[in-house]
N, CA, C and O atoms as a GROMACS GRO file, in nm:
protein
  308
    1MET      N    1   3.208   0.277  -2.194
    1MET     CA    2   3.128   0.258  -2.076
    1MET      C    3   3.141   0.115  -2.022
    1MET      O    4   3.130   0.020  -2.100
    2ASP      N    5   3.163   0.098  -1.895
    2ASP     CA    6   3.186  -0.034  -1.841
    2ASP      C    7   3.056  -0.114  -1.815
    2ASP      O    8   2.948  -0.056  -1.829
    3GLU      N    9   3.062  -0.237  -1.780
    3GLU     CA   10   2.945  -0.322  -1.760
    3GLU      C   11   2.858  -0.271  -1.651
    3GLU      O   12   2.736  -0.285  -1.663
    4HIS      N   13   2.910  -0.212  -1.541
    4HIS     CA   14   2.823  -0.159  -1.438
    4HIS      C   15   2.746  -0.040  -1.481
    4HIS      O   16   2.628  -0.027  -1.446
    5GLU      N   17   2.808   0.048  -1.557
    5GLU     CA   18   2.734   0.165  -1.614
    5GLU      C   19   2.621   0.124  -1.706
    5GLU      O   20   2.511   0.179  -1.702
    6GLU      N   21   2.652   0.021  -1.793
    6GLU     CA   22   2.555  -0.030  -1.886
    6GLU      C   23   2.435  -0.096  -1.808
    6GLU      O   24   2.318  -0.078  -1.842
    7ALA      N   25   2.471  -0.172  -1.703
    7ALA     CA   26   2.362  -0.232  -1.621
    7ALA      C   27   2.281  -0.127  -1.552
    7ALA      O   28   2.159  -0.141  -1.541
    8LEU      N   29   2.342  -0.025  -1.507
    8LEU     CA   30   2.268   0.084  -1.441
    8LEU      C   31   2.178   0.159  -1.538
    8LEU      O   32   2.065   0.193  -1.504
    9LYS      N   33   2.224   0.183  -1.653
    9LYS     CA   34   2.142   0.248  -1.763
    9LYS      C   35   2.024   0.164  -1.793
    9LYS      O   36   1.913   0.216  -1.805
   10ALA      N   37   2.042   0.029  -1.806
   10ALA     CA   38   1.935  -0.062  -1.843
   10ALA      C   39   1.829  -0.073  -1.730
   10ALA      O   40   1.709  -0.075  -1.756
   11SER      N   41   1.877  -0.079  -1.605
   11SER     CA   42   1.780  -0.090  -1.491
   11SER      C   43   1.705   0.045  -1.479
   11SER      O   44   1.587   0.045  -1.442
   12THR      N   45   1.766   0.155  -1.506
   12THR     CA   46   1.700   0.286  -1.502
   12THR      C   47   1.593   0.288  -1.609
   12THR      O   48   1.482   0.334  -1.581
   13ARG      N   49   1.619   0.241  -1.728
   13ARG     CA   50   1.520   0.236  -1.833
   13ARG      C   51   1.399   0.149  -1.792
   13ARG      O   52   1.284   0.188  -1.814
   14ARG      N   53   1.426   0.036  -1.735
   14ARG     CA   54   1.317  -0.054  -1.688
   14ARG      C   55   1.236   0.015  -1.581
   14ARG      O   56   1.114   0.010  -1.583
   15TYR      N   57   1.303   0.080  -1.488
   15TYR     CA   58   1.237   0.149  -1.380
   15TYR      C   59   1.142   0.254  -1.434
   15TYR      O   60   1.026   0.260  -1.394
   16ARG      N   61   1.192   0.335  -1.524
   16ARG     CA   62   1.110   0.446  -1.582
   16ARG      C   63   0.994   0.389  -1.665
   16ARG      O   64   0.887   0.449  -1.670
   17ARG      N   65   1.016   0.274  -1.732
   17ARG     CA   66   0.905   0.217  -1.813
   17ARG      C   67   0.794   0.166  -1.720
   17ARG      O   68   0.676   0.173  -1.758
   18THR      N   69   0.826   0.116  -1.604
   18THR     CA   70   0.723   0.055  -1.517
   18THR      C   71   0.676   0.148  -1.408
   18THR      O   72   0.588   0.112  -1.329
   19GLU      N   73   0.731   0.267  -1.401
   19GLU     CA   74   0.697   0.362  -1.294
   19GLU      C   75   0.547   0.397  -1.292
   19GLU      O   76   0.487   0.400  -1.185
   20ALA      N   77   0.485   0.424  -1.407
   20ALA     CA   78   0.347   0.467  -1.417
   20ALA      C   79   0.257   0.350  -1.372
   20ALA      O   80   0.161   0.369  -1.298
   21ALA      N   81   0.291   0.228  -1.418
   21ALA     CA   82   0.209   0.112  -1.380
   21ALA      C   83   0.219   0.088  -1.228
   21ALA      O   84   0.119   0.050  -1.166
   22HIS      N   85   0.336   0.108  -1.167
   22HIS     CA   86   0.350   0.092  -1.026
   22HIS      C   87   0.262   0.194  -0.951
   22HIS      O   88   0.191   0.159  -0.857
   23GLU      N   89   0.268   0.319  -0.995
   23GLU     CA   90   0.190   0.427  -0.930
   23GLU      C   91   0.042   0.393  -0.937
   23GLU      O   92  -0.031   0.410  -0.839
   24GLU      N   93  -0.002   0.346  -1.052
   24GLU     CA   94  -0.147   0.312  -1.073
   24GLU      C   95  -0.184   0.198  -0.980
   24GLU      O   96  -0.292   0.200  -0.919
   25SER      N   97  -0.098   0.099  -0.968
   25SER     CA   98  -0.127  -0.012  -0.874
   25SER      C   99  -0.127   0.029  -0.728
   25SER      O  100  -0.204  -0.026  -0.649
   26ARG      N  101  -0.042   0.125  -0.690
   26ARG     CA  102  -0.031   0.177  -0.555
   26ARG      C  103  -0.168   0.246  -0.525
   26ARG      O  104  -0.229   0.223  -0.421
   27LYS      N  105  -0.212   0.332  -0.619
   27LYS     CA  106  -0.339   0.401  -0.596
   27LYS      C  107  -0.460   0.306  -0.586
   27LYS      O  108  -0.550   0.328  -0.504
   28ALA      N  109  -0.462   0.200  -0.667
   28ALA     CA  110  -0.567   0.098  -0.663
   28ALA      C  111  -0.560   0.030  -0.530
   28ALA      O  112  -0.664   0.011  -0.465
   29SER      N  113  -0.444  -0.010  -0.485
   29SER     CA  114  -0.431  -0.083  -0.358
   29SER      C  115  -0.472   0.006  -0.240
   29SER      O  116  -0.537  -0.041  -0.146
   30THR      N  117  -0.434   0.131  -0.245
   30THR     CA  118  -0.476   0.226  -0.143
   30THR      C  119  -0.631   0.234  -0.136
   30THR      O  120  -0.689   0.226  -0.028
   31ALA      N  121  -0.694   0.250  -0.250
   31ALA     CA  122  -0.841   0.260  -0.253
   31ALA      C  123  -0.908   0.132  -0.201
   31ALA      O  124  -1.009   0.137  -0.132
   32ASP      N  125  -0.849   0.017  -0.236
   32ASP     CA  126  -0.903  -0.110  -0.187
   32ASP      C  127  -0.884  -0.127  -0.037
   32ASP      O  128  -0.973  -0.177   0.032
   33VAL      N  129  -0.770  -0.086   0.013
   33VAL     CA  130  -0.746  -0.090   0.159
   33VAL      C  131  -0.853  -0.004   0.232
   33VAL      O  132  -0.914  -0.049   0.329
   34ILE      N  133  -0.874   0.116   0.187
   34ILE     CA  134  -0.968   0.207   0.251
   34ILE      C  135  -1.104   0.151   0.242
   34ILE      O  136  -1.178   0.158   0.341
   35ALA      N  137  -1.146   0.095   0.128
   35ALA     CA  138  -1.280   0.035   0.113
   35ALA      C  139  -1.298  -0.082   0.209
   35ALA      O  140  -1.403  -0.100   0.270
   36ALA      N  141  -1.188  -0.162   0.221
   36ALA     CA  142  -1.200  -0.278   0.314
   36ALA      C  143  -1.207  -0.232   0.459
   36ALA      O  144  -1.283  -0.290   0.538
   37LEU      N  145  -1.131  -0.131   0.496
   37LEU     CA  146  -1.141  -0.082   0.629
   37LEU      C  147  -1.281  -0.028   0.661
   37LEU      O  148  -1.337  -0.058   0.766
   38LYS      N  149  -1.335   0.050   0.570
   38LYS     CA  150  -1.473   0.104   0.586
   38LYS      C  151  -1.574  -0.005   0.596
   38LYS      O  152  -1.678   0.015   0.658
   39ALA      N  153  -1.549  -0.123   0.535
   39ALA     CA  154  -1.644  -0.236   0.538
   39ALA      C  155  -1.623  -0.322   0.662
   39ALA      O  156  -1.692  -0.422   0.681
   40GLY      N  157  -1.525  -0.283   0.750
   40GLY     CA  158  -1.506  -0.350   0.873
   40GLY      C  159  -1.390  -0.449   0.879
   40GLY      O  160  -1.375  -0.518   0.980
   41VAL      N  161  -1.311  -0.458   0.777
   41VAL     CA  162  -1.198  -0.545   0.779
   41VAL      C  163  -1.095  -0.480   0.882
   41VAL      O  164  -1.064  -0.361   0.874
   42PRO      N  165  -1.047  -0.561   0.976
   42PRO     CA  166  -0.950  -0.507   1.072
   42PRO      C  167  -0.825  -0.457   1.009
   42PRO      O  168  -0.781  -0.518   0.911
   43PRO      N  169  -0.762  -0.353   1.055
   43PRO     CA  170  -0.638  -0.303   0.995
   43PRO      C  171  -0.527  -0.407   0.986
   43PRO      O  172  -0.451  -0.406   0.890
   44THR      N  173  -0.516  -0.497   1.083
   44THR     CA  174  -0.411  -0.594   1.074
   44THR      C  175  -0.430  -0.692   0.957
   44THR      O  176  -0.334  -0.733   0.892
   45LYS      N  177  -0.560  -0.727   0.933
   45LYS     CA  178  -0.591  -0.816   0.821
   45LYS      C  179  -0.569  -0.743   0.689
   45LYS      O  180  -0.516  -0.798   0.593
   46ALA      N  181  -0.613  -0.614   0.687
   46ALA     CA  182  -0.596  -0.534   0.561
   46ALA      C  183  -0.445  -0.518   0.528
   46ALA      O  184  -0.406  -0.521   0.412
   47ALA      N  185  -0.362  -0.502   0.635
   47ALA     CA  186  -0.217  -0.495   0.609
   47ALA      C  187  -0.166  -0.624   0.558
   47ALA      O  188  -0.086  -0.626   0.465
   48ALA      N  189  -0.210  -0.733   0.617
   48ALA     CA  190  -0.159  -0.866   0.577
   48ALA      C  191  -0.197  -0.898   0.433
   48ALA      O  192  -0.124  -0.970   0.365
   49LEU      N  193  -0.307  -0.849   0.386
   49LEU     CA  194  -0.357  -0.876   0.247
   49LEU      C  195  -0.313  -0.776   0.149
   49LEU      O  196  -0.336  -0.794   0.030
   50SER      N  197  -0.247  -0.667   0.192
   50SER     CA  198  -0.207  -0.561   0.103
   50SER      C  199  -0.053  -0.554   0.093
   50SER      O  200   0.017  -0.626   0.163
   51PRO      N  201  -0.002  -0.467   0.004
   51PRO     CA  202   0.138  -0.452  -0.006
   51PRO      C  203   0.199  -0.355   0.098
   51PRO      O  204   0.319  -0.327   0.096
   52PHE      N  205   0.112  -0.307   0.187
   52PHE     CA  206   0.152  -0.202   0.282
   52PHE      C  207   0.180  -0.253   0.419
   52PHE      O  208   0.131  -0.360   0.456
   53THR      N  209   0.257  -0.180   0.498
   53THR     CA  210   0.280  -0.214   0.636
   53THR      C  211   0.159  -0.180   0.716
   53THR      O  212   0.073  -0.104   0.671
   54ALA      N  213   0.151  -0.233   0.834
   54ALA     CA  214   0.044  -0.202   0.932
   54ALA      C  215   0.043  -0.053   0.962
   54ALA      O  216  -0.062   0.009   0.971
   55THR      N  217   0.165   0.004   0.978
   55THR     CA  218   0.173   0.148   1.008
   55THR      C  219   0.114   0.230   0.897
   55THR      O  220   0.041   0.325   0.923
   56HIS      N  221   0.144   0.194   0.770
   56HIS     CA  222   0.092   0.265   0.657
   56HIS      C  223  -0.059   0.255   0.649
   56HIS      O  224  -0.130   0.352   0.622
   57VAL      N  225  -0.106   0.132   0.673
   57VAL     CA  226  -0.258   0.108   0.670
   57VAL      C  227  -0.326   0.196   0.776
   57VAL      O  228  -0.432   0.254   0.750
   58ARG      N  229  -0.267   0.206   0.898
   58ARG     CA  230  -0.325   0.289   0.997
   58ARG      C  231  -0.325   0.439   0.953
   58ARG      O  232  -0.419   0.513   0.981
   59LYS      N  233  -0.216   0.480   0.884
   59LYS     CA  234  -0.210   0.616   0.832
   59LYS      C  235  -0.318   0.639   0.727
   59LYS      O  236  -0.386   0.742   0.729
   60LEU      N  237  -0.335   0.542   0.633
   60LEU     CA  238  -0.438   0.554   0.536
   60LEU      C  239  -0.572   0.565   0.597
   60LEU      O  240  -0.655   0.644   0.552
   61ALA      N  241  -0.598   0.487   0.703
   61ALA     CA  242  -0.726   0.493   0.777
   61ALA      C  243  -0.748   0.632   0.837
   61ALA      O  244  -0.854   0.692   0.818
   62ARG      N  245  -0.651   0.681   0.908
   62ARG     CA  246  -0.663   0.815   0.969
   62ARG      C  247  -0.686   0.925   0.861
   62ARG      O  248  -0.772   1.012   0.878
   63ASP      N  249  -0.610   0.919   0.753
   63ASP     CA  250  -0.626   1.015   0.646
   63ASP      C  251  -0.765   1.010   0.584
   63ASP      O  252  -0.818   1.111   0.536
   64ALA      N  253  -0.826   0.886   0.585
   64ALA     CA  254  -0.961   0.873   0.528
   64ALA      C  255  -1.072   0.894   0.629
   64ALA      O  256  -1.190   0.874   0.598
   65GLY      N  257  -1.033   0.935   0.754
   65GLY     CA  258  -1.128   0.971   0.855
   65GLY      C  259  -1.188   0.850   0.921
   65GLY      O  260  -1.295   0.861   0.981
   66ILE      N  261  -1.125   0.734   0.912
   66ILE     CA  262  -1.172   0.611   0.973
   66ILE      C  263  -1.115   0.611   1.118
   66ILE      O  264  -0.994   0.609   1.139
   67PRO      N  265  -1.206   0.613   1.215
   67PRO     CA  266  -1.156   0.616   1.355
   67PRO      C  267  -1.081   0.487   1.394
   67PRO      O  268  -1.112   0.380   1.341
   68PRO      N  269  -0.986   0.495   1.484
   68PRO     CA  270  -0.914   0.379   1.528
   68PRO      C  271  -1.009   0.287   1.604
   68PRO      O  272  -1.101   0.335   1.670
   69ALA      N  273  -0.989   0.154   1.594
   69ALA     CA  274  -1.062   0.062   1.669
   69ALA      C  275  -1.018   0.075   1.817
   69ALA      O  276  -0.902   0.102   1.847
   70ARG      N  277  -1.117   0.054   1.906
   70ARG     CA  278  -1.082   0.051   2.045
   70ARG      C  279  -0.996  -0.070   2.075
   70ARG      O  280  -1.010  -0.173   2.010
   71LYS      N  281  -0.906  -0.061   2.173
   71LYS     CA  282  -0.818  -0.170   2.206
   71LYS      C  283  -0.901  -0.295   2.239
   71LYS      O  284  -0.993  -0.291   2.321
   72GLY      N  285  -0.864  -0.404   2.173
   72GLY     CA  286  -0.935  -0.529   2.201
   72GLY      C  287  -1.060  -0.547   2.115
   72GLY      O  288  -1.120  -0.654   2.116
   73GLN      N  289  -1.099  -0.445   2.041
   73GLN     CA  290  -1.215  -0.450   1.957
   73GLN      C  291  -1.185  -0.528   1.828
   73GLN      O  292  -1.078  -0.510   1.769
   74THR      N  293  -1.274  -0.608   1.785
   74THR     CA  294  -1.258  -0.677   1.655
   74THR      C  295  -1.367  -0.628   1.557
   74THR      O  296  -1.457  -0.553   1.598
   75ALA      N  297  -1.360  -0.667   1.435
   75ALA     CA  298  -1.459  -0.624   1.336
   75ALA      C  299  -1.594  -0.673   1.378
   75ALA      O  300  -1.692  -0.606   1.346
   76ALA      N  301  -1.609  -0.782   1.447
   76ALA     CA  302  -1.741  -0.829   1.485
   76ALA      C  303  -1.796  -0.759   1.611
   76ALA      O  304  -1.914  -0.774   1.644
   77SER      N  305  -1.710  -0.682   1.682
   77SER     CA  306  -1.751  -0.617   1.806
   77SER      C  307  -1.837  -0.489   1.776
   77SER      O  308  -1.881  -0.422   1.869
   0.00000   0.00000   0.00000
């Protein structure tokens, strides 16, 4: 087996070892984003503080039944 195949096998083992921890972190981050949005944190700020894109944060909000903010509305409005 050549060095590239060995490297690929090793990186696959690392990936599989950390996959469960990554999934657990993703679920925790998702729950924290939803909680923040429900508490009035604007989606743009939630996205900036999270590992997710703004598009994904908006999808999480919609999936959680959080209505979109009106254009120009801030958390203080």
